Backbone as a printed PyTorch tensor [residue, N CA C, xyz], in Angstrom:
tensor([[[ 21.6580,  50.5000, 119.8700],
         [ 21.4220,  49.1200, 120.2590],
         [ 20.0740,  49.0150, 120.9680]],

        [[ 19.3690,  47.9040, 120.8190],
         [ 18.0570,  47.7610, 121.4580],
         [ 18.1160,  47.9070, 122.9740]],

        [[ 19.1970,  47.4720, 123.5830],
         [ 19.2800,  47.5710, 125.0420],
         [ 19.4400,  49.0090, 125.5060]],

        [[ 19.8510,  49.9000, 124.6070],
         [ 19.9830,  51.3170, 124.9450],
         [ 18.6700,  51.8370, 125.5240]],

        [[ 17.5600,  51.4270, 124.9430],
         [ 16.2440,  51.8570, 125.4070],
         [ 16.1000,  51.5360, 126.8870]],

        [[ 16.5540,  50.3580, 127.2680],
         [ 16.4220,  49.8890, 128.6390],
         [ 17.3920,  50.6000, 129.5710]],

        [[ 18.6110,  50.8350, 129.1280],
         [ 19.6520,  51.3370, 130.0120],
         [ 19.6180,  52.8510, 130.1950]],

        [[ 19.0740,  53.5740, 129.2300],
         [ 19.1200,  55.0330, 129.2820],
         [ 18.2100,  55.6420, 130.3340]],

        [[ 17.1770,  54.9290, 130.7480],
         [ 16.1380,  55.5480, 131.5340],
         [ 16.0760,  54.9810, 132.9360]],

        [[ 16.2930,  55.8240, 133.9250],
         [ 16.2810,  55.3220, 135.2940],
         [ 14.8650,  55.2470, 135.8580]],

        [[ 13.9130,  55.9740, 135.3040],
         [ 12.5310,  55.9170, 135.7900],
         [ 11.8990,  54.6120, 135.3390]],

        [[ 11.6040,  53.7490, 136.2980],
         [ 11.1430,  52.3790, 136.0140],
         [  9.9530,  52.3420, 135.0610]],

        [[  8.8970,  53.0970, 135.3710],
         [  7.6940,  53.0690, 134.5360],
         [  7.9600,  53.5480, 133.1240]],

        [[  8.7200,  54.6280, 133.0130],
         [  9.0100,  55.1880, 131.6940],
         [  9.8790,  54.2290, 130.8910]],

        [[ 10.8530,  53.6140, 131.5490],
         [ 11.7130,  52.6910, 130.8170],
         [ 10.9170,  51.4620, 130.3970]],

        [[  9.9750,  51.0110, 131.2140],
         [  9.1480,  49.8570, 130.8530],
         [  8.2810,  50.1820, 129.6430]],

        [[  7.6690,  51.3580, 129.6240],
         [  6.8180,  51.6940, 128.4860],
         [  7.6480,  51.8270, 127.2090]],

        [[  8.8790,  52.2970, 127.3230],
         [  9.7610,  52.3630, 126.1450],
         [ 10.1170,  50.9580, 125.6600]],

        [[ 10.3590,  50.0580, 126.5890],
         [ 10.6600,  48.6690, 126.2220],
         [  9.4810,  48.0110, 125.5280]],

        [[  8.2880,  48.1810, 126.0980],
         [  7.0910,  47.6020, 125.4840],
         [  6.9160,  48.1700, 124.0790]],

        [[  7.1140,  49.4780, 123.9420],
         [  6.9920,  50.1250, 122.6390],
         [  8.0040,  49.5690, 121.6420]],

        [[  9.2410,  49.3890, 122.0800],
         [ 10.2890,  48.8740, 121.1870],
         [ 10.0010,  47.4290, 120.7770]],

        [[  9.5360,  46.6110, 121.7310],
         [  9.1850,  45.2190, 121.4140],
         [  8.0070,  45.2000, 120.4440]],

        [[  7.0210,  46.0450, 120.7040],
         [  5.8580,  46.1240, 119.8180],
         [  6.2960,  46.4680, 118.3890]],

        [[  7.1230,  47.4870, 118.2610],
         [  7.5850,  47.9160, 116.9270],
         [  8.3880,  46.8160, 116.2300]],

        [[  9.1750,  46.0620, 117.0010],
         [  9.9670,  44.9770, 116.4210],
         [  9.0650,  43.8500, 115.8990]],

        [[  7.8920,  43.6860, 116.5130],
         [  6.9580,  42.6290, 116.0960],
         [  6.0020,  43.0900, 114.9970]],

        [[  5.7550,  44.3880, 114.9160],
         [  4.7550,  44.9370, 113.9920],
         [  5.3520,  45.0450, 112.5930]],

        [[  5.5050,  43.9030, 111.9360],
         [  6.2200,  43.8280, 110.6590],
         [  5.5970,  44.6770, 109.5650]],

        [[  4.2720,  44.8230, 109.5670],
         [  3.6260,  45.6210, 108.5190],
         [  3.3780,  47.0710, 108.9530]],

        [[  3.8490,  47.4380, 110.1470],
         [  3.7640,  48.8110, 110.6700],
         [  2.3480,  49.3810, 110.6360]],

        [[  1.3570,  48.5320, 110.9400],
         [ -0.0230,  49.0300, 110.9390],
         [ -0.5240,  49.3770, 112.3430]],

        [[  0.3600,  49.2770, 113.3430],
         [ -0.0260,  49.6240, 114.7040],
         [ -0.8090,  48.5370, 115.4220]],

        [[ -0.8410,  47.3380, 114.8240],
         [ -1.5490,  46.2070, 115.4250],
         [ -0.7300,  44.9360, 115.2430]],

        [[ -0.7310,  44.0950, 116.2610],
         [ -0.0840,  42.7890, 116.1520],
         [ -1.1570,  41.7530, 115.8810]],

        [[ -1.1540,  41.2330, 114.6800],
         [ -2.0810,  40.1710, 114.3360],
         [ -1.4180,  38.8330, 114.6710]],

        [[ -2.0630,  37.7490, 114.3270],
         [ -1.6550,  36.4230, 114.7710],
         [ -0.1780,  36.1210, 114.5440]],

        [[  0.3000,  36.2330, 113.3090],
         [  1.6890,  35.8630, 113.0050],
         [  2.6790,  36.7760, 113.7290]],

        [[  2.3270,  38.0590, 113.8510],
         [  3.2260,  39.0110, 114.5130],
         [  3.2890,  38.7300, 116.0130]],

        [[  2.1420,  38.4430, 116.6200],
         [  2.1390,  38.1420, 118.0500],
         [  2.8470,  36.8220, 118.3160]],

        [[  2.7600,  35.8850, 117.3650],
         [  3.4550,  34.6060, 117.5500],
         [  4.9680,  34.8240, 117.6250]],

        [[  5.4970,  35.7610, 116.8410],
         [  6.9380,  36.0820, 116.9260],
         [  7.3030,  36.4820, 118.3540]],

        [[  6.4670,  37.3330, 118.9490],
         [  6.7030,  37.7370, 120.3350],
         [  6.5790,  36.5410, 121.2700]],

        [[  5.5180,  35.7550, 121.0910],
         [  5.2530,  34.6230, 121.9830],
         [  6.4030,  33.6250, 121.9660]],

        [[  6.9600,  33.3970, 120.7910],
         [  8.0840,  32.4560, 120.6890],
         [  9.3560,  33.0530, 121.2840]],

        [[  9.6030,  34.3390, 121.0410],
         [ 10.7860,  34.9880, 121.6210],
         [ 10.6820,  35.0330, 123.1460]],

        [[  9.4620,  35.1950, 123.6460],
         [  9.2360,  35.2610, 125.0970],
         [  9.2190,  33.8630, 125.7290]],

        [[  9.3160,  32.8400, 124.8830],
         [  9.2680,  31.4430, 125.3330],
         [  7.9690,  31.1290, 126.0530]],

        [[  6.9040,  31.8130, 125.6330],
         [  5.5960,  31.5680, 126.2110],
         [  4.8500,  30.5730, 125.3240]],

        [[  5.2860,  30.4120, 124.0790],
         [  4.6210,  29.4790, 123.1820],
         [  5.6470,  28.8020, 122.2840]],

        [[  5.5010,  27.4810, 122.1230],
         [  6.3990,  26.7790, 121.1950],
         [  5.6830,  25.6230, 120.4990]],

        [[  4.3700,  25.7830, 120.3010],
         [  3.5850,  24.7070, 119.7060],
         [  3.4470,  24.8340, 118.1950]],

        [[  2.5030,  24.0760, 117.6680],
         [  2.2480,  24.0340, 116.2270],
         [  1.4330,  25.2450, 115.7830]],

        [[  1.2830,  25.3880, 114.4730],
         [  0.4850,  26.4810, 113.9060],
         [ -0.9680,  26.3890, 114.3640]],

        [[ -1.5260,  25.1770, 114.3810],
         [ -2.9310,  25.0450, 114.8020],
         [ -3.0810,  25.3310, 116.2980]],

        [[ -2.0960,  24.9150, 117.0840],
         [ -2.1300,  25.2340, 118.5210],
         [ -2.0240,  26.7400, 118.7210]],

        [[ -1.1880,  27.4060, 117.9040],
         [ -1.0640,  28.8640, 118.0060],
         [ -2.3890,  29.5290, 117.6630]],

        [[ -3.0830,  29.0300, 116.6390],
         [ -4.3760,  29.6070, 116.2730],
         [ -5.3210,  29.6460, 117.4560]],

        [[ -5.3640,  28.5650, 118.2160],
         [ -6.2210,  28.4950, 119.4010],
         [ -5.7140,  29.4290, 120.4990]],

        [[ -4.4090,  29.4340, 120.7130],
         [ -3.8080,  30.3090, 121.7330],
         [ -4.0950,  31.7780, 121.4190]],

        [[ -3.9450,  32.1540, 120.1510],
         [ -4.1970,  33.5390, 119.7270],
         [ -5.6430,  33.9360, 120.0190]],

        [[ -6.5860,  33.0510, 119.7000],
         [ -8.0000,  33.3450, 119.9770],
         [ -8.2390,  33.5210, 121.4760]],

        [[ -7.5800,  32.6870, 122.2830],
         [ -7.7340,  32.7950, 123.7400],
         [ -7.1550,  34.1060, 124.2750]],

        [[ -5.9980,  34.4950, 123.7470],
         [ -5.3760,  35.7590, 124.1700],
         [ -6.2820,  36.9270, 123.8110]],

        [[ -6.7930,  36.9220, 122.5810],
         [ -7.6810,  38.0070, 122.1390],
         [ -8.9450,  38.0580, 122.9990]],

        [[ -9.5100,  36.8890, 123.3290],
         [-10.7080,  36.8480, 124.1770],
         [-10.4000,  37.4090, 125.5640]],

        [[ -9.2520,  37.0020, 126.1090],
         [ -8.8590,  37.4730, 127.4430],
         [ -8.6700,  38.9850, 127.4590]],

        [[ -8.1080,  39.5260, 126.3840],
         [ -7.8550,  40.9680, 126.2960],
         [ -9.0270,  41.7250, 125.6750]],

        [[-10.0990,  40.9990, 125.3590],
         [-11.3200,  41.5820, 124.8020],
         [-11.0490,  42.3890, 123.5370]],

        [[-10.3350,  41.7530, 122.6020],
         [-10.0810,  42.3910, 121.3180],
         [-10.4860,  41.4400, 120.1940]],

        [[-10.8240,  41.9990, 119.0700],
         [-11.2250,  41.2300, 117.8920],
         [ -9.9900,  40.5760, 117.2890]],

        [[ -9.9720,  39.2500, 117.1430],
         [ -8.8020,  38.5710, 116.5610],
         [ -8.4470,  39.0840, 115.1630]],

        [[ -9.4280,  39.5630, 114.4120],
         [ -9.1530,  40.1020, 113.0770],
         [ -8.3850,  41.4200, 113.1640]],

        [[ -8.5500,  42.1440, 114.2730],
         [ -7.8380,  43.4110, 114.4780],
         [ -6.4510,  43.1660, 115.0720]],

        [[ -6.3840,  42.3380, 116.0990],
         [ -5.1220,  42.0890, 116.7770],
         [ -4.9430,  42.9810, 117.9950]],

        [[ -3.7190,  43.0140, 118.4890],
         [ -3.4060,  43.7630, 119.7040],
         [ -2.7140,  45.0670, 119.3500]],

        [[ -3.1390,  46.1420, 119.9970],
         [ -2.4020,  47.3880, 119.8540],
         [ -1.3260,  47.4390, 120.9520]],

        [[ -0.5740,  48.5160, 120.9770],
         [  0.5340,  48.6050, 121.9350],
         [  0.0350,  48.5340, 123.3790]],

        [[ -1.0950,  49.1640, 123.6490],
         [ -1.6440,  49.1500, 125.0080],
         [ -1.9830,  47.7220, 125.4430]],

        [[ -2.5590,  46.9400, 124.5220],
         [ -2.9040,  45.5560, 124.8570],
         [ -1.6600,  44.6860, 125.0400]],

        [[ -0.6110,  44.9310, 124.2460],
         [  0.6370,  44.1950, 124.4750],
         [  1.1680,  44.5320, 125.8640]],

        [[  1.0720,  45.7980, 126.2490],
         [  1.4790,  46.2090, 127.5930],
         [  0.7090,  45.4640, 128.6680]],

        [[ -0.6070,  45.3170, 128.4630],
         [ -1.4240,  44.5610, 129.4320],
         [ -0.9860,  43.1040, 129.4760]],

        [[ -0.6850,  42.5440, 128.3090],
         [ -0.2780,  41.1390, 128.2430],
         [  1.0140,  40.9040, 129.0310]],

        [[  2.0030,  41.7780, 128.8730],
         [  3.2900,  41.5620, 129.5440],
         [  3.2630,  42.0090, 131.0090]],

        [[  2.2040,  42.7270, 131.4120],
         [  2.0390,  43.1000, 132.8220],
         [  1.1910,  42.0800, 133.5790]],

        [[  0.6200,  41.1090, 132.8500],
         [ -0.3380,  40.1600, 133.4070],
         [  0.3900,  38.9720, 134.0410]],

        [[  0.2610,  38.8540, 135.3310],
         [  0.9350,  37.7480, 136.0270],
         [  0.3070,  36.4010, 135.6980]],

        [[ -0.8930,  36.3980, 135.1480],
         [ -1.5370,  35.1530, 134.7350],
         [ -1.1330,  34.8150, 133.2970]],

        [[ -0.9840,  35.8320, 132.4620],
         [ -0.7030,  35.6350, 131.0360],
         [  0.7710,  35.4570, 130.7580]],

        [[  1.3760,  36.4490, 130.1660],
         [  2.7770,  36.3670, 129.7370],
         [  3.5880,  37.4430, 130.4350]],

        [[  3.5750,  37.4400, 131.7640],
         [  4.3040,  38.4760, 132.4970],
         [  5.7830,  38.4650, 132.1200]],

        [[  6.3200,  39.6400, 131.8610],
         [  7.7450,  39.7940, 131.5510],
         [  8.3310,  40.9000, 132.4080]],

        [[  9.4750,  40.6290, 132.9970],
         [ 10.2100,  41.6890, 133.6930],
         [ 10.8400,  42.6000, 132.6490]],

        [[ 11.3410,  43.7480, 133.0830],
         [ 12.0370,  44.6470, 132.1460],
         [ 13.2520,  43.9540, 131.5390]],

        [[ 13.9680,  43.1890, 132.3570],
         [ 15.1440,  42.4840, 131.8390],
         [ 14.7350,  41.4760, 130.7650]],

        [[ 13.6340,  40.7600, 131.0030],
         [ 13.1470,  39.8050, 130.0060],
         [ 12.7280,  40.5230, 128.7230]],

        [[ 12.0690,  41.6790, 128.8530],
         [ 11.6820,  42.4470, 127.6670],
         [ 12.9150,  42.8750, 126.8740]],

        [[ 13.9880,  43.2570, 127.5890],
         [ 15.2340,  43.6340, 126.9110],
         [ 15.8250,  42.4670, 126.1340]],

        [[ 15.7810,  41.2820, 126.7230],
         [ 16.2960,  40.0780, 126.0550],
         [ 15.4240,  39.7440, 124.8390]],

        [[ 14.1100,  39.8120, 125.0100],
         [ 13.1840,  39.5500, 123.8990],
         [ 13.4480,  40.5200, 122.7570]],

        [[ 13.6570,  41.7890, 123.0940],
         [ 13.9300,  42.8060, 122.0770],
         [ 15.1960,  42.4710, 121.3030]],

        [[ 16.2220,  42.0460, 122.0070],
         [ 17.4730,  41.6470, 121.3320],
         [ 17.2410,  40.4540, 120.4150]],

        [[ 16.4660,  39.4730, 120.8910],
         [ 16.1770,  38.2950, 120.0740],
         [ 15.4050,  38.6850, 118.8190]],

        [[ 14.3900,  39.5230, 118.9760],
         [ 13.5820,  39.9610, 117.8280],
         [ 14.4300,  40.7630, 116.8490]],

        [[ 15.3240,  41.6030, 117.3740],
         [ 16.1760,  42.4220, 116.5140],
         [ 17.1530,  41.5670, 115.7300]],

        [[ 17.6820,  40.5140, 116.3640],
         [ 18.6440,  39.6600, 115.6550],
         [ 17.9350,  38.8280, 114.5860]],

        [[ 16.6870,  38.4190, 114.8530],
         [ 15.9150,  37.6790, 113.8450],
         [ 15.6360,  38.5810, 112.6480]],

        [[ 15.2690,  39.8420, 112.9190],
         [ 14.9820,  40.7930, 111.8370],
         [ 16.2260,  41.0400, 110.9840]],

        [[ 17.3730,  41.2160, 111.6250],
         [ 18.5840,  41.5120, 110.8500],
         [ 19.0130,  40.2960, 110.0370]],

        [[ 18.6820,  39.0870, 110.5000],
         [ 18.9950,  37.8770, 109.7160],
         [ 18.0710,  37.7360, 108.5160]],

        [[ 16.8590,  38.3150, 108.6220],
         [ 15.8890,  38.2330, 107.5180],
         [ 16.2400,  39.1470, 106.3650]],

        [[ 16.9690,  40.2040, 106.6220],
         [ 17.2560,  41.2130, 105.5960],
         [ 18.1930,  40.7050, 104.5080]]])
């Protein structure tokens, strides 16, 4: 179960990095090690950080990439997603919130199959 990642590890930092990794993998639909616009939008919507239109998302994605100093054509790697969810200005997520997001992403994926 996705929550297993969260519950198995008592070391806070290690469990957080496992959660970020699991969320990243759940969003990385093409398994290329990068979250591009559509993949990051899945995370943003699950995290309830974004619920606007496609054109609004396009602008939001460019702003996120600029803030994280990454090329929008490349997207975010796992380290940058970690920075995003650790950012109290951006999309800060607690470990519990990451666990909930992971469950939401996993249920969406299983419905797509």
